[in-house]
C-alpha positions in Angstrom: 9.7 11.1 -8.9 6.8 10.1 -10.9 3.6 8.4 -9.9 4.6 5.2 -11.4 8.0 5.1 -9.4 6.2 6.4 -6.2 3.8 3.4 -6.6 6.5 1.1 -6.4 8.2 2.3 -3.1 7.1 1.1 0.4 7.5 3.0 3.8 8.6 1.3 6.9 9.9 2.2 10.1 13.3 1.0 11.6 13.5 1.8 15.4 11.2 4.8 14.9 13.0 6.2 11.8 11.1 6.2 8.5 12.6 4.8 5.3 11.2 4.4 2.0 12.5 1.4 -0.2 11.7 -0.2 -3.6 8.8 -2.7 -3.4 10.5 -6.1 -3.4 13.4 -5.1 -1.0 14.1 -7.4 1.9 14.3 -6.0 5.3 18.0 -6.8 5.6 18.6 -4.7 2.4 16.6 -1.9 3.9 18.6 -1.9 7.0 21.9 -1.7 5.0 20.2 1.2 2.9 19.6 2.9 6.2 23.0 2.6 7.5 22.2 0.3 10.2 25.2 -2.0 10.8 24.1 -4.2 13.5 20.6 -5.8 14.5 21.5 -7.5 17.6 24.2 -8.5 20.0 25.7 -11.7 20.5 25.6 -13.3 24.1 29.2 -12.0 24.4 28.2 -8.7 23.4 29.7 -8.7 19.7 27.4 -6.8 17.2 25.6 -8.9 14.7 23.8 -8.5 11.3 23.0 -10.3 8.0 25.7 -12.4 7.0 24.7 -15.1 4.5 21.6 -13.2 3.1 19.6 -16.7 2.7 18.4 -17.5 6.2 21.0 -20.1 7.0 23.1 -18.3 9.5 20.3 -16.7 11.5 22.3 -13.5 12.2 19.7 -11.2 10.9 17.2 -12.3 13.6 15.1 -9.1 14.5 11.6 -8.1 15.8 9.3 -7.3 12.7 5.7 -6.1 13.4 5.9 -7.4 17.0 7.1 -10.9 16.1 10.6 -11.8 17.5 13.2 -13.8 15.8 12.2 -13.1 12.2 14.9 -13.4 9.7 15.3 -10.0 8.1 17.0 -11.4 4.9 14.0 -13.6 4.1 11.3 -10.9 4.9 9.9 -8.3 2.2 9.4 -5.0 3.3 5.9 -3.7 3.0 4.1 -0.5 3.7 3.7 0.6 7.4 6.0 -2.3 8.6 7.4 -1.8 11.9 11.1 -3.2 12.3 13.0 -3.2 15.8 16.6 -3.9 16.5 17.7 -5.5 19.8 17.9 -2.5 22.3 17.5 0.2 19.3 20.8 -0.4 17.9 19.6 0.8 14.5 18.9 4.3 16.0 21.1 7.1 14.6 
């Protein structure tokens, strides 16, 4: 990896696991790249994750940097960002 390409990557943590992604990647895309299939559970216990990718469905709500109910599909990754799924669903 060249220094130019390294400068275009950012590191964030998802449920304590670090992942590096290209700058400009949404949190929802970073979750998919990290293999996280579910970010929360519905009231009936069904797994939920990003569906529409544009903020309409609200299925990608999660805790980002301590703020609850942030839309992962509308949030860009940034260096040092902390992302938490409900009850640690993103842990491997």
